[in-house]
N, C-alpha and C positions, 0 to 999 in steps of 0.2 A: 209343874211340868208340862211344858208345852209341848206338843206332839206335831212335828214337822207334816204328816201327811192331811194334816186339818187346815194346814196352809194353801194347799192346792186350789186352783181356779174352779169354777164351777164345772166348767166344760173337761175337768181331768177326773180320770177315775181316783179315787180313794186309795185303791192297792197301790199304785206304781207312780202316781202324779205323770201318769202318760198323757199328753195331749190327743186329744180328738181331731183327726184329720180337716174335717169341717172347720176348725178354729184356726187353721193355717191358709188353706184353699177355699176358700168360699165363694167363689163363682162370680165375683164383684171387679176383677181385673182379669178381663180374659184378652187383653190387647195388648200384644208386643210391637215393637217400634225398632227401626232399624234404620240408621241413615249413616252413609260413610260416602267418601269423594276419592273416585277413580282416576287414573292418568286418561282413558278412554271408553268412549260410550259402551264400546264392545265389552270390556271388562264388568261395567257398571250391570250391561245385560245377563252376561254370564253369573255375576252373584245372585242376581233375583231370580234367575232359574233355579240355581241351587237351593236359595231361600223359600223359593215355593215349593220344590219338591220334599224340603224337610218339612214343610208345613203340610203337604200333602199326606206324607207318611206315618202324622201324628194325629190328621183329624177323623171323627167319627163323624161327624157331620160335616157339609163345605166349610172351608174357613174362608174368610172376608177378605179379600186381599186389594189393599189400596197403594198403587206404587206412583212412581214417578222420577223421570230421571230428568235435571238440569243440567243445562251449560252454565257452570261456576268458572271463577277466576282460574282455581286452579285445578280445573276439568272438570269430572261430569259427576254429580251428585245425585247418588240414588238414595231417594225416602221410599220407605216402605210400613205400611201398617198391616199386621196381622190380627184378625179378628175371628178367635175360637169360640165354641159352642160351651165352654168349660175352663176352671182355671186351669185343671190338671192339664189340659193339653198343651196350653199356653205354657205352661212350666216346663213340661217335657220339652217341648220347641226351644223354648230359651236354653235349656241345658243342654241340647244337641248341638248348639251355636258355639258352645264353650271349649 
């Protein structure tokens, strides 16, 4: 007779097969990227300001933001990278954008 509790991974507790949060949020992926094309440069700037505020709302240490707006064939492309100090903040930021 096999016991399903013994099939848990080493990072899970034997009592309930609960996963340790550290196995999901391991702080290796702390960067979120955003890219979109807007019909005007002012709309792209507005979105960048909104994204920056969302990052500032979740940061515990200053989020490093690198962005640019390029004139492309279809309008203005906003490209931005948000690097947080930990994976949890990055995840919260991404969830806020949904």
